[in-house]
PDB file of N, CA, C and O in Angstrom:
ATOM      1  N   MET A   1      -7.942  42.649  13.057  1.00  0.00           N
ATOM      2  CA  MET A   1      -8.073  43.539  13.919  1.00  0.00           C
ATOM      3  C   MET A   1     -10.147  43.295  14.109  1.00  0.00           C
ATOM      4  O   MET A   1     -10.879  42.747  14.933  1.00  0.00           O
ATOM      5  N   TRP A   2     -10.332  44.024  12.896  1.00  0.00           N
ATOM      6  CA  TRP A   2     -12.179  43.801  13.032  1.00  0.00           C
ATOM      7  C   TRP A   2     -12.531  42.121  12.625  1.00  0.00           C
ATOM      8  O   TRP A   2     -13.621  41.715  13.027  1.00  0.00           O
ATOM      9  N   SER A   3     -12.003  41.531  12.158  1.00  0.00           N
ATOM     10  CA  SER A   3     -12.155  39.953  12.141  1.00  0.00           C
ATOM     11  C   SER A   3     -12.193  39.022  13.708  1.00  0.00           C
ATOM     12  O   SER A   3     -12.869  38.104  14.172  1.00  0.00           O
ATOM     13  N   LEU A   4     -11.404  39.608  14.015  1.00  0.00           N
ATOM     14  CA  LEU A   4     -11.300  38.798  15.420  1.00  0.00           C
ATOM     15  C   LEU A   4     -12.433  39.532  16.060  1.00  0.00           C
ATOM     16  O   LEU A   4     -13.085  38.775  16.778  1.00  0.00           O
ATOM     17  N   THR A   5     -12.899  40.808  16.034  1.00  0.00           N
ATOM     18  CA  THR A   5     -14.018  41.220  16.858  1.00  0.00           C
ATOM     19  C   THR A   5     -15.164  40.669  16.500  1.00  0.00           C
ATOM     20  O   THR A   5     -15.981  40.304  17.346  1.00  0.00           O
ATOM     21  N   LEU A   6     -15.368  40.539  15.173  1.00  0.00           N
ATOM     22  CA  LEU A   6     -16.673  39.988  14.629  1.00  0.00           C
ATOM     23  C   LEU A   6     -16.687  38.390  14.786  1.00  0.00           C
ATOM     24  O   LEU A   6     -17.717  37.770  15.051  1.00  0.00           O
ATOM     25  N   ALA A   7     -15.637  37.888  14.625  1.00  0.00           N
ATOM     26  CA  ALA A   7     -15.674  36.668  15.314  1.00  0.00           C
ATOM     27  C   ALA A   7     -16.016  36.320  16.810  1.00  0.00           C
ATOM     28  O   ALA A   7     -16.918  35.596  17.231  1.00  0.00           O
ATOM     29  N   ALA A   8     -15.038  37.039  17.519  1.00  0.00           N
ATOM     30  CA  ALA A   8     -15.513  37.047  18.943  1.00  0.00           C
ATOM     31  C   ALA A   8     -17.301  37.327  19.186  1.00  0.00           C
ATOM     32  O   ALA A   8     -18.057  36.701  19.929  1.00  0.00           O
ATOM     33  N   LEU A   9     -17.548  38.253  18.456  1.00  0.00           N
ATOM     34  CA  LEU A   9     -18.972  38.739  18.860  1.00  0.00           C
ATOM     35  C   LEU A   9     -20.362  37.382  18.376  1.00  0.00           C
ATOM     36  O   LEU A   9     -21.345  37.034  19.030  1.00  0.00           O
ATOM     37  N   ALA A  10     -19.902  36.937  17.079  1.00  0.00           N
ATOM     38  CA  ALA A  10     -20.167  35.508  16.508  1.00  0.00           C
ATOM     39  C   ALA A  10     -20.440  34.714  17.666  1.00  0.00           C
ATOM     40  O   ALA A  10     -21.577  34.491  18.080  1.00  0.00           O
ATOM     41  N   ALA A  11     -19.304  34.259  18.222  1.00  0.00           N
ATOM     42  CA  ALA A  11     -19.119  33.388  19.025  1.00  0.00           C
ATOM     43  C   ALA A  11     -20.237  33.389  20.379  1.00  0.00           C
ATOM     44  O   ALA A  11     -20.869  32.432  20.828  1.00  0.00           O
ATOM     45  N   VAL A  12     -20.227  34.722  20.806  1.00  0.00           N
ATOM     46  CA  VAL A  12     -20.804  34.854  21.992  1.00  0.00           C
ATOM     47  C   VAL A  12     -22.132  34.688  21.618  1.00  0.00           C
ATOM     48  O   VAL A  12     -22.825  33.933  22.299  1.00  0.00           O
ATOM     49  N   ALA A  13     -22.756  35.427  20.370  1.00  0.00           N
ATOM     50  CA  ALA A  13     -24.321  35.194  19.900  1.00  0.00           C
ATOM     51  C   ALA A  13     -24.155  33.863  19.524  1.00  0.00           C
ATOM     52  O   ALA A  13     -25.254  33.447  19.889  1.00  0.00           O
ATOM     53  N   LEU A  14     -23.741  33.155  19.187  1.00  0.00           N
ATOM     54  CA  LEU A  14     -23.782  31.606  19.058  1.00  0.00           C
ATOM     55  C   LEU A  14     -24.040  30.799  20.407  1.00  0.00           C
ATOM     56  O   LEU A  14     -24.930  30.003  20.705  1.00  0.00           O
ATOM     57  N   ASP A  15     -23.137  31.201  20.995  1.00  0.00           N
ATOM     58  CA  ASP A  15     -23.291  30.858  22.752  1.00  0.00           C
ATOM     59  C   ASP A  15     -24.735  31.127  23.503  1.00  0.00           C
ATOM     60  O   ASP A  15     -25.327  30.318  24.219  1.00  0.00           O
ATOM     61  N   ARG A  16     -25.061  32.164  23.238  1.00  0.00           N
ATOM     62  CA  ARG A  16     -26.308  32.392  23.865  1.00  0.00           C
ATOM     63  C   ARG A  16     -27.237  32.232  23.026  1.00  0.00           C
ATOM     64  O   ARG A  16     -28.249  32.779  23.464  1.00  0.00           O
ATOM     65  N   ALA A  17     -27.494  31.534  21.569  1.00  0.00           N
ATOM     66  CA  ALA A  17     -28.621  31.266  21.128  1.00  0.00           C
ATOM     67  C   ALA A  17     -28.581  29.525  21.454  1.00  0.00           C
ATOM     68  O   ALA A  17     -29.632  29.231  22.023  1.00  0.00           O
ATOM     69  N   LEU A  18     -28.027  28.768  21.336  1.00  0.00           N
ATOM     70  CA  LEU A  18     -27.945  27.705  21.621  1.00  0.00           C
ATOM     71  C   LEU A  18     -27.307  26.980  22.765  1.00  0.00           C
ATOM     72  O   LEU A  18     -27.296  25.751  22.841  1.00  0.00           O
ATOM     73  N   GLY A  19     -26.737  27.841  23.718  1.00  0.00           N
ATOM     74  CA  GLY A  19     -26.272  27.269  25.147  1.00  0.00           C
ATOM     75  C   GLY A  19     -25.273  26.087  24.933  1.00  0.00           C
ATOM     76  O   GLY A  19     -24.679  26.074  23.854  1.00  0.00           O
ATOM     77  N   GLU A  20     -25.003  25.038  25.885  1.00  0.00           N
ATOM     78  CA  GLU A  20     -24.574  24.245  26.364  1.00  0.00           C
ATOM     79  C   GLU A  20     -25.239  22.908  25.760  1.00  0.00           C
ATOM     80  O   GLU A  20     -26.422  22.569  25.739  1.00  0.00           O
ATOM     81  N   PRO A  21     -24.213  22.332  25.328  1.00  0.00           N
ATOM     82  CA  PRO A  21     -24.748  20.897  24.852  1.00  0.00           C
ATOM     83  C   PRO A  21     -25.480  20.277  25.635  1.00  0.00           C
ATOM     84  O   PRO A  21     -25.191  20.641  26.775  1.00  0.00           O
ATOM     85  N   ARG A  22     -26.453  19.367  25.646  1.00  0.00           N
ATOM     86  CA  ARG A  22     -26.975  18.786  26.868  1.00  0.00           C
ATOM     87  C   ARG A  22     -25.772  17.624  27.167  1.00  0.00           C
ATOM     88  O   ARG A  22     -25.013  17.709  28.132  1.00  0.00           O
ATOM     89  N   ARG A  23     -25.730  16.542  26.187  1.00  0.00           N
ATOM     90  CA  ARG A  23     -24.712  15.678  26.028  1.00  0.00           C
ATOM     91  C   ARG A  23     -23.608  15.557  25.034  1.00  0.00           C
ATOM     92  O   ARG A  23     -23.682  15.932  23.864  1.00  0.00           O
ATOM     93  N   GLY A  24     -22.765  15.101  25.503  1.00  0.00           N
ATOM     94  CA  GLY A  24     -21.379  15.162  24.764  1.00  0.00           C
ATOM     95  C   GLY A  24     -20.932  16.517  24.188  1.00  0.00           C
ATOM     96  O   GLY A  24     -21.381  16.930  23.118  1.00  0.00           O
ATOM     97  N   HIS A  25     -19.749  17.416  25.163  1.00  0.00           N
ATOM     98  CA  HIS A  25     -19.578  18.347  24.677  1.00  0.00           C
ATOM     99  C   HIS A  25     -18.394  18.295  23.772  1.00  0.00           C
ATOM    100  O   HIS A  25     -17.666  17.312  23.914  1.00  0.00           O
ATOM    101  N   PRO A  26     -18.050  19.226  22.816  1.00  0.00           N
ATOM    102  CA  PRO A  26     -16.981  19.089  21.931  1.00  0.00           C
ATOM    103  C   PRO A  26     -15.464  18.954  22.483  1.00  0.00           C
ATOM    104  O   PRO A  26     -14.462  18.346  22.106  1.00  0.00           O
ATOM    105  N   LEU A  27     -15.753  19.731  23.454  1.00  0.00           N
ATOM    106  CA  LEU A  27     -14.218  20.078  24.168  1.00  0.00           C
ATOM    107  C   LEU A  27     -13.697  18.776  24.721  1.00  0.00           C
ATOM    108  O   LEU A  27     -12.531  18.422  24.552  1.00  0.00           O
ATOM    109  N   VAL A  28     -14.684  18.000  25.454  1.00  0.00           N
ATOM    110  CA  VAL A  28     -14.430  16.324  26.021  1.00  0.00           C
ATOM    111  C   VAL A  28     -14.521  15.731  24.988  1.00  0.00           C
ATOM    112  O   VAL A  28     -14.081  14.607  25.232  1.00  0.00           O
ATOM    113  N   ALA A  29     -14.901  15.795  23.693  1.00  0.00           N
ATOM    114  CA  ALA A  29     -14.107  14.674  22.927  1.00  0.00           C
ATOM    115  C   ALA A  29     -12.918  15.274  22.137  1.00  0.00           C
ATOM    116  O   ALA A  29     -12.025  14.485  21.830  1.00  0.00           O
ATOM    117  N   LEU A  30     -12.809  16.419  21.813  1.00  0.00           N
ATOM    118  CA  LEU A  30     -11.324  16.893  21.501  1.00  0.00           C
ATOM    119  C   LEU A  30     -10.203  16.346  22.618  1.00  0.00           C
ATOM    120  O   LEU A  30      -9.081  15.878  22.423  1.00  0.00           O
ATOM    121  N   GLY A  31     -10.842  16.554  23.706  1.00  0.00           N
ATOM    122  CA  GLY A  31      -9.652  16.038  24.819  1.00  0.00           C
ATOM    123  C   GLY A  31      -9.252  14.620  24.676  1.00  0.00           C
ATOM    124  O   GLY A  31      -8.162  14.095  24.449  1.00  0.00           O
ATOM    125  N   ARG A  32     -10.529  14.112  24.887  1.00  0.00           N
ATOM    126  CA  ARG A  32     -10.187  12.253  24.575  1.00  0.00           C
ATOM    127  C   ARG A  32      -9.803  11.664  23.550  1.00  0.00           C
ATOM    128  O   ARG A  32      -9.311  10.537  23.611  1.00  0.00           O
ATOM    129  N   ALA A  33      -9.976  12.393  22.312  1.00  0.00           N
ATOM    130  CA  ALA A  33      -9.060  12.208  21.115  1.00  0.00           C
ATOM    131  C   ALA A  33      -7.282  12.611  20.884  1.00  0.00           C
ATOM    132  O   ALA A  33      -6.397  12.058  20.230  1.00  0.00           O
ATOM    133  N   ALA A  34      -7.302  13.936  21.839  1.00  0.00           N
ATOM    134  CA  ALA A  34      -5.963  13.999  21.984  1.00  0.00           C
ATOM    135  C   ALA A  34      -5.031  13.251  23.025  1.00  0.00           C
ATOM    136  O   ALA A  34      -3.804  13.333  23.083  1.00  0.00           O
ATOM    137  N   GLY A  35      -5.860  12.514  23.823  1.00  0.00           N
ATOM    138  CA  GLY A  35      -5.131  11.663  24.753  1.00  0.00           C
ATOM    139  C   GLY A  35      -4.906  10.357  24.355  1.00  0.00           C
ATOM    140  O   GLY A  35      -3.962   9.697  24.791  1.00  0.00           O
ATOM    141  N   GLY A  36      -5.832   9.882  23.437  1.00  0.00           N
ATOM    142  CA  GLY A  36      -5.652   8.797  22.892  1.00  0.00           C
ATOM    143  C   GLY A  36      -4.616   8.749  21.617  1.00  0.00           C
ATOM    144  O   GLY A  36      -4.036   7.757  21.175  1.00  0.00           O
ATOM    145  N   LEU A  37      -4.557   9.987  21.194  1.00  0.00           N
ATOM    146  CA  LEU A  37      -3.592  10.022  20.338  1.00  0.00           C
ATOM    147  C   LEU A  37      -2.094   9.974  20.526  1.00  0.00           C
ATOM    148  O   LEU A  37      -1.266   9.513  19.740  1.00  0.00           O
ATOM    149  N   GLU A  38      -1.882  10.558  21.764  1.00  0.00           N
ATOM    150  CA  GLU A  38      -0.662  10.655  22.745  1.00  0.00           C
ATOM    151  C   GLU A  38      -0.305   9.581  23.433  1.00  0.00           C
ATOM    152  O   GLU A  38       0.900   9.368  23.569  1.00  0.00           O
ATOM    153  N   ARG A  39      -1.272   8.675  24.015  1.00  0.00           N
ATOM    154  CA  ARG A  39      -0.983   7.268  24.272  1.00  0.00           C
ATOM    155  C   ARG A  39      -0.449   6.506  23.319  1.00  0.00           C
ATOM    156  O   ARG A  39       0.450   5.707  23.582  1.00  0.00           O
ATOM    157  N   HIS A  40      -1.036   6.695  21.865  1.00  0.00           N
ATOM    158  CA  HIS A  40      -0.613   5.869  20.996  1.00  0.00           C
ATOM    159  C   HIS A  40       0.856   6.357  20.558  1.00  0.00           C
ATOM    160  O   HIS A  40       1.684   5.447  20.606  1.00  0.00           O
ATOM    161  N   LEU A  41       1.256   7.365  20.220  1.00  0.00           N
ATOM    162  CA  LEU A  41       2.437   8.160  20.072  1.00  0.00           C
ATOM    163  C   LEU A  41       3.391   7.758  20.968  1.00  0.00           C
ATOM    164  O   LEU A  41       4.561   7.599  20.620  1.00  0.00           O
ATOM    165  N   SER A  42       3.000   7.576  22.111  1.00  0.00           N
ATOM    166  CA  SER A  42       3.686   7.922  23.474  1.00  0.00           C
ATOM    167  C   SER A  42       4.621   6.008  23.402  1.00  0.00           C
ATOM    168  O   SER A  42       5.783   5.731  23.699  1.00  0.00           O
ATOM    169  N   ARG A  43       3.378   4.989  22.842  1.00  0.00           N
ATOM    170  CA  ARG A  43       3.676   3.542  23.010  1.00  0.00           C
ATOM    171  C   ARG A  43       4.777   3.340  21.580  1.00  0.00           C
ATOM    172  O   ARG A  43       5.745   2.580  21.535  1.00  0.00           O
ATOM    173  N   GLN A  44       4.421   4.011  20.782  1.00  0.00           N
ATOM    174  CA  GLN A  44       5.800   4.117  19.223  1.00  0.00           C
ATOM    175  C   GLN A  44       6.897   4.981  19.680  1.00  0.00           C
ATOM    176  O   GLN A  44       8.001   4.838  19.155  1.00  0.00           O
ATOM    177  N   ALA A  45       6.769   5.611  20.337  1.00  0.00           N
ATOM    178  CA  ALA A  45       8.219   6.590  20.831  1.00  0.00           C
ATOM    179  C   ALA A  45       9.086   5.253  22.259  1.00  0.00           C
ATOM    180  O   ALA A  45      10.302   5.116  22.390  1.00  0.00           O
ATOM    181  N   ASP A  46       8.266   4.677  22.891  1.00  0.00           N
ATOM    182  CA  ASP A  46       8.703   3.786  23.688  1.00  0.00           C
ATOM    183  C   ASP A  46       9.610   2.540  23.031  1.00  0.00           C
ATOM    184  O   ASP A  46      10.671   2.143  23.513  1.00  0.00           O
ATOM    185  N   GLY A  47       9.235   2.230  22.329  1.00  0.00           N
ATOM    186  CA  GLY A  47       9.965   1.332  21.317  1.00  0.00           C
ATOM    187  C   GLY A  47      11.107   1.656  20.696  1.00  0.00           C
ATOM    188  O   GLY A  47      12.027   0.878  20.445  1.00  0.00           O
ATOM    189  N   ASP A  48      11.039   3.193  20.359  1.00  0.00           N
ATOM    190  CA  ASP A  48      12.360   3.770  19.467  1.00  0.00           C
ATOM    191  C   ASP A  48      13.454   3.861  20.265  1.00  0.00           C
ATOM    192  O   ASP A  48      14.571   3.481  19.917  1.00  0.00           O
ATOM    193  N   LEU A  49      13.130   4.461  21.571  1.00  0.00           N
ATOM    194  CA  LEU A  49      14.033   4.578  22.493  1.00  0.00           C
ATOM    195  C   LEU A  49      14.880   3.232  23.294  1.00  0.00           C
ATOM    196  O   LEU A  49      16.044   3.189  23.693  1.00  0.00           O
ATOM    197  N   ALA A  50      14.039   2.424  23.334  1.00  0.00           N
ATOM    198  CA  ALA A  50      14.556   1.266  23.824  1.00  0.00           C
ATOM    199  C   ALA A  50      15.977   0.422  23.341  1.00  0.00           C
ATOM    200  O   ALA A  50      16.295  -0.625  23.905  1.00  0.00           O
TER     201      ALA A  50
END
C-alpha cells in the first residue's frame, strides 16, 4: 500500500517539476506503436482466417 502511495506522490512531483513535453508526448507515441502492432497482427490474422 505504501509503495503505491509513494509512486503516486513521486509521479505528481515529477509532473509538477517537468510539466508536459512541448513535442512528442510519450502516450501519443505509445498509442501509435500499439496501433501499428494491431494493424500488423490483423493483417496476419486475416490470412489465417481465409
